[in-house]
N, C-alpha and C positions, 0 to 999 in steps of 0.2 A: 440060484443067482442072490437072493435076499441073506443065504446062509457066506456065501463068498463074501458079501457086501460087508457084513455085520463080523465078521473072521478080520475084515481090512480093517475097523473100526476102534474094535475093540485094542487089536494091535497096534494102533498108530495112539491108542491111550497109553497101553503099555509100555513104550517106547518116549513118553514124552519126558523122563529124566536124558533122557539121549544127549551129549555135548549140540548145540549146534552150528553150523558151518560157518567159516566165518564173512562176516558181512559181508557184501557187495561194496567194493570201494563207490559206484556210482552213487549208492542210496546214503552216502553217509552226512550229506548234509537235511540229516531228519532229525531234527533231536526234539525234546519236548521245550516250550513254549516260556522265554526269561530264563534257559539254564546259559547260554550259548556269550560271551562279549570277550572285551580288551583282556590281555594279560592283567594281572593284578596287581605287579612290579612290571610298567611298561618300559621298554627300550625306549634310549634318547632316541628320535625317529632321524633323527638331523643326523647320523651316526650309521644307518642301516646306508650299506652302498647300494647304486643298482648292480643287477648283474649286467656282465657285459654279450649283445648277441651274438650269438654264433649259430649256423647251422649244424644242432645235431641230430644223431644216428635218428631213427626213429624208433620210440617205445618198443618194447617187447609187449608190452600190458599197457592196456585203455585205446589202441587203434583198431580197435575190430570196423569188418564192412560196412557195421550195422549193432546195434543196440538199442533196446526198450528198456523204459523207464516210463511209470505210472500210465503205461496202455502204449507210449507213444513211440515209434523208430527216429530212432537218431541214423544218420549217416555221414561219420566222420569225414571228412575233408582228405583226398591223396594227395593235394597241395595247397599247403595254405599260404602261398604267396600272391601278393595285391591284395588280400584281403582289410576289408575296410566298412566300418558300421558304426550307427550309432543309434545309442538306447542307453538301457540306466543297466546301472552298476548293482552290486550291491556287495554284503563282507561279510568269511568267516572266521569263527578267532578260539577262542581258548577250550572250547567242544571238542570243537577237534583236532588240537597239539598232541603232535607223536598219533596220529591216525593213519591210516595208509591212504592215498592217494591212489588216479584210478591208474597211473604208472607203478603203482607197488612204490615208491617213495613215502618215505616218513611228511606227514605236513609239518610246516613249520608257519605260524602264525607272523615269526620274527621276519622272514623270509619275505621278499618280495614276488611274489606266485598268484598265480589265478587258475579258476575255473572254467573251459569255457566246454560247451553240448563240441562243438564239430571241428576245430580245428586240433590239428596233428600234435601230438605231442610228445616229446616238449617241444613248441612255439616261443619265442617272445614279441611280445606285443609293447606298444606305446601308446596306454588309455591318457587319455587327456577330460579334466571334467571340465564339461562346457559351462559349470557356471563363474570358477575360478580361473580358469585358464590353466590350474595345472596341471603338469605332465610326470607320469614315471612308468617306465619300462620293467618289464614284469614276465617271468619265465611261466606260460601256462605249462602245466603238469597233471594237471585232474579234471572232471565233467563232473558239469553243472552251470550253472543255476538250472533247475529245472521250475523256473517259471515263467511265464508265458510273456511278462511285460521288461523280465530284466534279460543280460544280451553274455554278462558278465559276472563271477564270485570273486573278488579282488580276499586277498590276505588280511589280517588284521592291518599289516606293515604296510601294505598299498595303501590300504582307505587312509591310514594314516596320514600320508605323504601328502596325499590328494585332498586333505581336511574334510575327510566327510566320513570321521566317525559316527559322532555326532548325528548326524542326520540319516546316517544308515543307508537310502538309498540316494543316487545322483544320476544325473545324465551324463555320461561322457561316449566320446569319440574312440573305438581300438580300431585301431591299425598293426597289421603283422608286419617285424625289423626282419626277423630268420625264420624261418620253419624248416624243416627236415625237406631233404630232396624228397623229390614228387615219389608216389606210390606208383609203381607200374604193373602189383600184381594183381591178378586175375581177381576181381572181388564177387567172389564165390561165398555164398552166406549159407552157414545151417545153424537147425533151430533145436535146442535139443528142450526137451520138460522134466524137470526134476520136482518127483514126486512126496521125496523127504529123505532124510540122510539119518544114519542110525550108526550107532557104535556100536554092535553083534552083528558079523555078517548072518550070522543064521537068519536073525530077526529079517536083516532086507532081502535074503532070499526068500525068505516067505510072503512077504508081501511084494516082489517081485512076481513070484508063483499064483500067487492070490490073484494080478493085474492077470497075469495071463489068462484067468480060469476063467476069467468078467468079460476077453473079447477085449484087452486093449491091448495092441502089437507093439512088437518094437520096443520090449518092456529087456534091461540090460544091469546091473550092478556095480558098478563103477566103484571102489577101493582105494582109501589115500591115507597118506602119514599126514597128518597135520599135527600143529601146534597142541594139540587135545588132547591128541589120540587119535587112533585110525577109527577112519570115518567111514562109512559104505553109504556112496549114494545110488539111489532108485529112481533109474532114468527113463526116459521115454523116449522112442528119434533114433537117430536125426531127423529133421525134415527139412525139405531147401524147399518150404510153403510155408510163409509165418499162418496164414489159413489154417494148413494142415496142425501146424504147433498149437493154435488158437481151440480147431478143433479136440486135443487132444488133453489141453488143459477143462475145458466144458466136461468133457469124458471121466476126466479125474475129480471135479469137485462132484458129479451125480455120484461115482463111489466113496464118496467121504471127506476127499482129501481138501481142505479147506484153502492151504496156501501153494499150490504149484506154481515153481518157477520158472521162466523162460531163460533158456543162456542160449545169447549167440556168439558162434562160432565161428 
């Protein structure tokens, strides 16, 4: 067993130069302190037109029955109709401009958009600043904010419309004005644990075989053609219980894998 574990650790170290998988859009709101902010040349806010609310089709991405961030599981709503909540709003800007949102659109800090943890994507909501009475309609196309004291993360443009850019965080009321049709599909969830991703298929196969020899069940290699080139992901599962997935993560950590990744499908 020690020899097998040693092989896994050495192999992982040798693969450190492999290109990383595309970042998960749900985690994109994490950047070093002080690197985010408004655009260098702000657009005239008054010229930004509010989106027209309509019931769009549910996005193919960003609407899983459940997903997990920082150890907490979130369950997106099947229907956003009637949603209304009060809490704090924050905003995100140039550090994320052009990066993918959770439904695989490019984030545009000059557009009136927002991130929400559970509303169906895309939804349209009216956000009202409870401190000054200003309101704006935004299109929700992203997941976040993953902060217990905030309920919505606005684009820079939306925050500017509400006059809360300098304030950073403001009390708001969020009300859905248009949402995709109710999702009546069976809400079955599968959990997959990714041990690592490698540029070489042979190396990925070696890691998978080593895991099997170490007693890890349901190991397989999934290959994909990405913008960074061929990527071969060593995965374990699927599991239909989050408890089973967590046990798989603990097992991989004991075998020397520092950051097994949970994927919800």
